[in-house]
N, CA, C and O of each residue as an XYZ file, in Angstrom:
332
protein
N     -28.659    101.874     36.812
C     -27.512    101.030     37.060
C     -27.837     99.607     36.635
O     -28.866     99.055     37.024
N     -26.968     99.023     35.846
C     -27.173     97.657     35.383
C     -26.572     96.685     36.393
O     -25.432     96.848     36.829
N     -27.349     95.682     36.753
C     -26.873     94.671     37.689
C     -26.128     93.579     36.933
O     -26.473     93.244     35.800
N     -25.104     93.029     37.575
C     -24.332     91.938     36.990
C     -24.858     90.605     37.507
O     -25.320     90.491     38.642
N     -24.773     89.605     36.642
C     -25.117     88.258     37.078
C     -24.017     87.766     38.008
O     -22.874     87.580     37.590
N     -24.366     87.558     39.258
C     -23.375     87.115     40.226
C     -23.633     85.707     40.729
O     -22.692     84.944     40.948
N     -24.894     85.357     40.914
C     -25.201     84.015     41.393
C     -26.573     83.591     40.904
O     -27.442     84.417     40.626
N     -26.743     82.278     40.807
C     -28.007     81.721     40.339
C     -28.377     80.526     41.206
O     -27.528     79.907     41.847
N     -29.658     80.224     41.205
C     -30.157     79.069     41.960
C     -31.077     78.258     41.063
O     -31.843     78.827     40.285
N     -31.011     76.920     41.162
C     -31.919     76.097     40.364
C     -33.350     76.230     40.897
O     -33.582     76.161     42.104
N     -34.309     76.423     39.976
C     -35.698     76.592     40.415
C     -36.643     75.567     39.803
O     -37.780     75.428     40.253
N     -36.180     74.839     38.770
C     -37.056     73.843     38.136
C     -36.225     72.898     37.280
O     -35.095     73.201     36.895
N     -36.820     71.743     36.994
C     -36.193     70.771     36.097
C     -36.875     70.844     34.740
O     -38.080     71.081     34.653
N     -36.102     70.639     33.688
C     -36.649     70.522     32.336
C     -36.717     69.029     32.040
O     -35.719     68.318     32.158
N     -37.907     68.559     31.654
C     -38.127     67.128     31.449
C     -38.365     66.794     29.991
O     -38.896     67.606     29.232
N     -37.960     65.565     29.600
C     -38.269     65.085     28.256
C     -39.626     64.392     28.272
O     -40.322     64.423     29.288
N     -40.009     63.772     27.169
C     -41.333     63.145     27.093
C     -41.453     61.896     27.955
O     -42.562     61.400     28.153
N     -40.344     61.374     28.472
C     -40.373     60.219     29.378
C     -40.341     60.655     30.846
O     -40.348     59.818     31.749
N     -40.306     61.964     31.075
C     -40.268     62.479     32.436
C     -38.880     62.510     33.044
O     -38.737     62.714     34.250
N     -37.843     62.308     32.219
C     -36.470     62.335     32.716
C     -35.918     63.754     32.652
O     -36.213     64.515     31.730
N     -35.116     64.088     33.648
C     -34.510     65.411     33.707
C     -33.443     65.538     32.624
O     -32.510     64.739     32.553
N     -33.599     66.556     31.785
C     -32.599     66.823     30.746
C     -31.945     68.196     30.941
O     -31.019     68.557     30.214
N     -32.431     68.949     31.918
C     -31.843     70.255     32.191
C     -32.408     70.862     33.462
O     -33.410     70.397     34.006
N     -31.748     71.899     33.916
C     -32.179     72.642     35.097
C     -32.365     74.103     34.721
O     -31.531     74.686     34.028
N     -33.463     74.689     35.181
C     -33.706     76.121     34.997
C     -33.096     76.838     36.197
O     -33.390     76.517     37.348
N     -32.244     77.815     35.904
C     -31.621     78.624     36.946
C     -32.146     80.046     36.872
O     -32.334     80.600     35.789
N     -32.382     80.631     38.048
C     -32.771     82.037     38.128
C     -31.611     82.805     38.734
O     -31.134     82.487     39.824
N     -31.162     83.830     38.002
C     -30.052     84.669     38.433
C     -30.541     85.786     39.337
O     -31.734     86.085     39.381
N     -29.614     86.397     40.056
C     -29.942     87.527     40.927
C     -30.524     88.699     40.136
O     -31.134     89.591     40.726
N     -30.349     88.713     38.825
C     -30.890     89.764     37.966
C     -32.301     89.434     37.475
O     -32.903     90.229     36.754
N     -32.830     88.278     37.854
C     -34.128     87.727     37.434
C     -34.057     87.018     36.085
O     -35.054     86.453     35.636
N     -32.886     87.038     35.425
C     -32.752     86.305     34.172
C     -32.862     84.810     34.436
O     -32.516     84.323     35.512
N     -33.352     84.094     33.429
C     -33.455     82.641     33.507
C     -32.519     82.018     32.479
O     -32.410     82.498     31.350
N     -31.848     80.946     32.881
C     -31.005     80.179     31.969
C     -31.284     78.703     32.189
O     -31.884     78.309     33.189
N     -30.838     77.895     31.240
C     -30.991     76.447     31.366
C     -29.619     75.805     31.293
O     -28.833     76.090     30.390
N     -29.340     74.937     32.251
C     -28.153     74.100     32.222
C     -28.607     72.757     31.664
O     -29.285     71.990     32.347
N     -28.232     72.477     30.425
C     -28.606     71.210     29.794
C     -27.661     70.130     30.284
O     -26.443     70.287     30.204
N     -28.215     69.023     30.795
C     -27.375     67.956     31.332
C     -27.460     66.677     30.505
O     -26.683     65.747     30.722
N     -28.382     66.625     29.572
C     -28.527     65.412     28.772
C     -29.001     65.787     27.377
O     -29.975     66.521     27.207
N     -28.298     65.272     26.393
C     -28.749     65.462     25.022
C     -29.760     64.372     24.712
O     -29.750     63.304     25.323
N     -30.601     64.645     23.791
C     -31.590     63.637     23.430
C     -32.863     64.286     22.969
O     -32.856     65.243     22.194
N     -33.965     63.745     23.463
C     -35.271     64.220     23.058
C     -35.512     65.667     23.430
O     -34.821     66.227     24.281
N     -36.496     66.266     22.788
C     -36.804     67.674     23.080
C     -37.437     67.853     24.459
O     -38.018     66.929     25.028
N     -37.304     69.053     24.965
C     -37.924     69.399     26.245
C     -39.439     69.380     26.085
O     -39.979     69.897     25.108
N     -40.122     68.772     27.064
C     -41.577     68.658     27.002
C     -42.304     69.364     28.142
O     -43.460     69.760     27.989
N     -41.631     69.525     29.291
C     -42.305     70.174     30.419
C     -41.281     70.689     31.423
O     -40.086     70.409     31.326
N     -41.789     71.456     32.394
C     -40.982     72.008     33.482
C     -41.613     71.548     34.786
O     -42.835     71.575     34.934
N     -40.775     71.124     35.737
C     -41.290     70.676     37.029
C     -40.458     71.286     38.137
O     -39.247     71.067     38.140
N     -40.997     72.017     39.055
C     -42.377     72.481     39.081
C     -42.597     73.561     38.029
O     -41.642     74.193     37.577
N     -43.841     73.773     37.642
C     -44.122     74.824     36.659
C     -43.643     76.183     37.188
O     -43.735     76.474     38.380
N     -43.137     76.992     36.277
C     -42.679     78.326     36.682
C     -43.857     79.222     37.016
O     -44.906     79.163     36.375
N     -43.670     80.035     38.012
C     -44.643     81.060     38.362
C     -44.672     82.084     37.220
O     -43.624     82.460     36.696
N     -45.855     82.526     36.840
C     -45.978     83.510     35.762
C     -45.218     84.788     36.086
O     -44.680     85.430     35.183
N     -45.166     85.161     37.343
C     -44.433     86.362     37.748
C     -42.930     86.183     37.520
O     -42.251     87.123     37.106
N     -42.410     84.985     37.788
C     -40.992     84.702     37.554
C     -40.653     84.865     36.085
O     -39.641     85.474     35.738
N     -41.503     84.318     35.217
C     -41.276     84.434     33.779
C     -41.405     85.886     33.318
O     -40.626     86.342     32.481
N     -42.369     86.602     33.852
C     -42.549     88.011     33.479
C     -41.340     88.854     33.888
O     -40.905     89.719     33.129
N     -40.799     88.608     35.078
C     -39.605     89.338     35.521
C     -38.414     89.043     34.621
O     -37.641     89.943     34.292
N     -38.266     87.785     34.224
C     -37.162     87.403     33.341
C     -37.304     88.078     31.979
O     -36.323     88.565     31.415
N     -38.528     88.104     31.456
C     -38.760     88.728     30.157
C     -38.581     90.240     30.210
O     -38.265     90.860     29.194
N     -38.777     90.836     31.373
C     -38.563     92.273     31.517
C     -37.076     92.623     31.444
O     -36.708     93.722     31.027
N     -36.231     91.681     31.851
C     -34.792     91.892     31.818
C     -34.238     91.568     30.433
O     -33.459     92.338     29.870
N     -34.642     90.434     29.897
C     -34.184     90.021     28.574
C     -35.157     89.013     27.976
O     -35.584     88.064     28.634
N     -35.489     89.242     26.729
C     -36.360     88.303     26.018
C     -35.466     87.565     25.032
O     -34.875     88.186     24.148
N     -35.358     86.231     25.177
C     -34.487     85.464     24.302
C     -35.086     84.085     24.046
O     -36.230     83.820     24.415
N     -34.314     83.218     23.419
C     -34.795     81.875     23.084
C     -35.147     81.075     24.337
O     -36.049     80.237     24.303
N     -34.445     81.326     25.436
C     -34.729     80.597     26.675
C     -36.091     80.990     27.236
O     -36.890     80.121     27.582
N     -36.362     82.283     27.331
C     -37.668     82.688     27.865
C     -38.790     82.251     26.924
O     -39.880     81.906     27.379
N     -38.530     82.262     25.621
C     -39.539     81.783     24.669
C     -39.812     80.290     24.868
O     -40.966     79.863     24.866
N     -38.743     79.497     25.040
C     -38.914     78.058     25.275
C     -39.668     77.804     26.571
O     -40.591     76.991     26.597
N     -39.293     78.481     27.638
C     -39.952     78.271     28.934
C     -41.417     78.666     28.870
O     -42.264     78.005     29.471
N     -41.722     79.730     28.151
C     -43.119     80.146     27.989
C     -43.907     79.073     27.221
O     -45.050     78.774     27.567
N     -43.303     78.508     26.197
C     -43.942     77.440     25.424
C     -44.190     76.212     26.297
O     -45.258     75.604     26.230
N     -43.199     75.848     27.118
C     -43.345     74.669     27.974
C     -44.411     74.861     29.042
O     -45.040     73.891     29.463
N     -44.624     76.088     29.484
C     -45.683     76.346     30.465
C     -47.058     76.079     29.885
O     -47.992     75.736     30.609
N     -47.181     76.240     28.561
C     -48.462     76.044     27.899
C     -48.743     74.588     27.534
O     -49.828     74.260     27.053
N     -47.742     73.702     27.770
C     -47.904     72.287     27.416
C     -48.733     71.579     28.473
O     -48.537     71.811     29.666
N     -49.663     70.712     28.056
C     -50.382     69.914     29.041
C     -49.431     68.946     29.715
O     -48.543     68.391     29.067
N     -49.607     68.739     31.010
C     -48.729     67.857     31.748
C     -49.051     66.411     31.400
O     -50.213     66.004     31.397
N     -48.001     65.636     31.107
C     -48.147     64.238     30.751
C     -47.541     63.411     31.854
O     -46.402     63.656     32.253
N     -48.272     62.435     32.360
C     -47.775     61.574     33.419
C     -47.162     60.320     32.818
O     -47.886     59.459     32.319
N     -45.808     60.201     32.857
C     -45.170     58.990     32.334
C     -45.488     57.791     33.203
O     -45.681     57.922     34.412
N     -45.542     56.635     32.590
C     -45.817     55.412     33.362
C     -44.692     54.458     33.292
O     -44.758     53.380     33.883
């Protein structure tokens, strides 16, 4: 039985290189992950708080797409502390 996306909750912020929030990562009841982009501009540089590897694995088990690829890439980025 395929589950429908019914509700989602924000679980992390997507940050630019200045540490400003440019999007929110949402986790759906199906374990899928999506991003609500709230600001255009610089590229995404990090996620705060970092996603749990299990969360990303569950999302990839449901669907592998550009969002899960981006989030996986951002997890591998060294954290930069803006001043």
